C-alpha positions as CSV (number, residue, x, y, z in Angstrom):
1,X,-66.7,-15.1,-19.9
2,X,-68.4,-11.7,-17.9
3,X,-70.8,-9.4,-20.0
4,X,-71.5,-6.3,-18.9
5,X,-74.8,-4.0,-19.8
6,X,-73.2,-0.4,-20.4
7,X,-75.9,1.1,-21.3
8,X,-79.3,0.8,-23.9
9,X,-76.8,0.3,-27.4
10,X,-73.9,-1.3,-25.1
11,X,-72.8,-4.5,-24.3
12,X,-69.2,-5.5,-22.9
13,X,-67.6,-9.3,-22.8
14,X,-64.3,-9.9,-20.9
15,X,-62.6,-12.9,-22.2
16,X,-60.9,-14.4,-19.5
17,X,-60.7,-17.7,-20.0
18,X,-61.3,-20.5,-23.3
19,X,-64.1,-19.7,-24.9
20,X,-67.2,-22.0,-24.9
21,X,-70.0,-23.4,-26.9
22,X,-72.5,-22.6,-23.4
23,X,-70.3,-18.2,-23.7
24,X,-71.9,-18.2,-26.7
25,X,-75.7,-19.5,-25.6
26,X,-75.4,-17.3,-23.0
27,X,-74.2,-14.1,-24.9
28,X,-76.4,-14.9,-28.3
29,X,-79.3,-14.4,-26.2
30,X,-78.6,-10.9,-24.6
31,X,-77.2,-9.5,-27.3
32,X,-80.3,-10.6,-30.1
33,X,-83.0,-9.3,-27.6
34,X,-81.4,-5.9,-26.8
35,X,-80.9,-5.8,-31.0
36,X,-84.5,-6.3,-30.9
37,X,-85.4,-3.1,-28.2
38,X,-82.3,-0.6,-29.7
39,X,-81.3,-1.6,-33.1
40,X,-77.7,-1.5,-33.9
41,X,-75.5,-1.9,-31.0
42,X,-72.0,-0.8,-29.3
43,X,-69.6,-3.9,-28.3
44,X,-66.8,-3.6,-26.1
45,X,-64.6,-7.1,-26.2
46,X,-61.4,-7.3,-23.6
47,X,-59.6,-10.2,-23.7
48,X,-57.3,-10.8,-20.9
49,X,-56.5,-14.5,-20.2
50,X,-57.7,-16.0,-23.4
51,X,-56.9,-19.5,-23.8
52,X,-58.3,-20.2,-27.4
53,X,-61.9,-20.8,-28.3
54,X,-63.7,-24.7,-28.3
55,X,-64.8,-25.8,-31.9
56,X,-68.0,-25.8,-30.6
57,X,-68.1,-22.0,-29.6
58,X,-66.0,-21.2,-32.7
59,X,-68.8,-22.2,-34.9
60,X,-71.5,-20.5,-32.8
61,X,-68.7,-17.9,-33.3
62,X,-69.4,-17.8,-37.5
63,X,-73.0,-18.0,-37.6
64,X,-73.3,-14.9,-35.4
65,X,-71.0,-12.5,-37.1
66,X,-72.4,-13.8,-40.4
67,X,-76.4,-13.1,-39.2
68,X,-75.5,-10.1,-37.1
69,X,-72.7,-8.3,-39.4
70,X,-74.4,-5.4,-40.1
71,X,-75.9,-5.1,-36.4
72,X,-73.2,-3.2,-34.8
73,X,-72.1,0.7,-34.9
74,X,-68.9,0.4,-33.0
75,X,-66.8,-2.3,-31.8
76,X,-64.0,-1.6,-29.6
77,X,-60.9,-4.1,-29.2
78,X,-59.3,-4.1,-25.9
79,X,-56.1,-6.5,-25.7
80,X,-52.7,-6.9,-24.8
81,X,-51.1,-9.1,-27.6
82,X,-49.7,-8.5,-31.2
83,X,-52.9,-10.7,-32.4
84,X,-55.1,-8.7,-30.7
85,X,-54.7,-6.0,-32.9
86,X,-54.4,-8.2,-35.7
87,X,-58.0,-9.8,-34.4
88,X,-59.7,-5.7,-34.6
89,X,-58.2,-5.5,-38.7
90,X,-59.3,-8.7,-39.7
91,X,-63.0,-7.6,-38.3
92,X,-63.3,-5.0,-40.2
93,X,-64.0,-7.7,-42.9
94,X,-66.8,-9.5,-41.0
95,X,-68.7,-6.6,-39.9
96,X,-69.9,-2.9,-41.1
97,X,-68.6,-1.9,-38.1
98,X,-66.2,0.9,-36.8
99,X,-63.8,-1.6,-35.2
100,X,-61.0,0.2,-33.2
101,X,-58.4,-1.3,-31.3
102,X,-57.3,-0.1,-27.6
103,X,-53.9,-1.1,-25.1
104,X,-55.1,-3.1,-22.3
105,X,-54.0,0.3,-20.3
106,X,-57.1,2.1,-22.7
107,X,-60.1,0.2,-21.2
108,X,-61.4,3.6,-19.9
109,X,-60.9,5.7,-22.9
110,X,-62.8,2.2,-24.8
111,X,-65.7,2.3,-23.4
112,X,-66.1,6.1,-23.5
113,X,-65.0,6.0,-27.3
114,X,-68.5,3.4,-27.0
115,X,-70.2,6.4,-25.2
116,X,-71.1,3.6,-22.6
117,X,-72.4,4.7,-19.1
118,X,-70.3,4.9,-16.2
119,X,-71.2,2.2,-13.8
120,X,-71.7,-1.1,-15.7
121,X,-73.4,-4.0,-14.1
122,X,-73.0,-7.2,-14.6
123,X,-74.9,-9.6,-16.4
124,X,-75.9,-13.4,-13.8
125,X,-75.7,-16.6,-15.7
126,X,-79.6,-16.4,-15.8
127,X,-79.0,-13.4,-18.4
128,X,-80.7,-10.6,-15.7
129,X,-78.3,-7.5,-14.9
């Protein structure tokens, strides 16, 4: 998983393997720190080679969703499989945010819809940009 800083209120996540508990232990503090600084966020999620989710990661996801269901303004979900569209629709149940699905060839329009800056910066393993 790669995590991007795309502006004060925009964080991007590119999922290119199986999601692990460690992925969430890295991502959640970044999001919570940003929430404390700027309030509601906009989230970009791109599914590339998503290979499932480990049970420990699923538990972290569920706890995060329950705690932060009102903390996002917009969520862009980018994917290339039919179930990615379904995931976007299902997310509307869990989050009080505007959620929009974009096809795999619509990465730039998804970033623009969120109001992301032109130059993305990737967070390293320690959470620094």
